[in-house]
C-alpha positions as CSV (number, residue, x, y, z in Angstrom):
1,M,120.5,108.8,108.2
2,D,121.0,104.4,110.3
3,Y,118.5,101.9,109.0
4,M,117.6,98.5,109.9
5,T,116.4,95.1,108.6
6,L,112.9,93.2,108.7
7,K,114.8,91.2,110.9
8,E,116.6,93.1,113.4
9,A,112.8,95.3,113.6
10,S,111.1,91.6,114.2
11,E,113.3,91.4,117.4
12,K,113.9,94.7,118.8
13,W,109.7,94.8,118.4
14,E,109.2,91.4,119.5
15,V,106.8,90.8,116.3
16,S,107.6,88.5,113.5
17,I,109.4,89.7,109.9
18,R,106.5,88.9,108.3
19,Q,104.2,91.7,110.3
20,I,107.0,94.3,109.8
21,N,106.3,93.5,105.7
22,Y,103.0,94.4,106.3
23,Y,103.5,97.7,108.4
24,C,106.4,98.6,105.7
25,A,104.0,97.9,102.4
26,G,100.6,99.3,104.3
27,G,103.1,102.6,104.8
28,R,103.2,102.5,108.3
29,I,106.6,103.0,109.3
30,P,107.4,106.3,108.7
31,G,110.7,106.7,106.3
32,A,110.9,103.7,105.6
33,V,112.5,102.5,101.9
34,K,112.0,99.9,99.7
35,V,115.6,98.6,97.9
36,A,114.8,96.1,95.6
37,T,113.5,94.1,98.0
38,I,114.7,95.1,101.3
39,W,113.1,96.6,103.3
40,L,115.2,99.4,105.1
41,I,113.6,100.9,108.6
42,P,115.1,104.1,110.3
43,K,116.6,102.7,113.0
44,D,114.6,105.5,116.0
45,A,110.8,104.2,114.1
46,E,108.9,103.5,116.7
47,K,106.6,99.8,116.7
48,P,103.3,101.3,115.0
49,V,100.3,100.3,117.1
50,D,98.5,97.3,116.3
51,M,95.2,97.4,115.1
52,R,93.7,94.1,116.5
53,T,94.7,94.7,119.8
54,K,92.1,96.6,122.4
55,Q,94.7,99.2,122.3
56,G,94.6,99.9,118.5
57,K,91.0,99.7,118.2
58,E,90.3,103.2,120.9
59,Q,93.0,104.6,119.0
60,K,91.5,103.8,116.2
61,N,87.9,104.9,117.6
62,A,89.6,108.2,119.1
63,K,90.7,108.9,115.5
64,D,87.3,108.5,114.1
65,T,85.4,111.1,116.8
66,L,87.7,114.0,116.6
67,C,87.2,113.4,112.3
């Protein structure tokens, strides 16, 4: 499996490196692994939805109503 670094994911998804780090630490990117101090993210991983945006809040509310 091919992996990309935080910097590569940051450029691909147009968000800060710190935000990618939060996604990885929170388990929001499936397949991301931490090797020593470096996060490796699968190249085919999808960008997680930002729950701070309107789209993220709508998705969270839809998920809550299903449960």
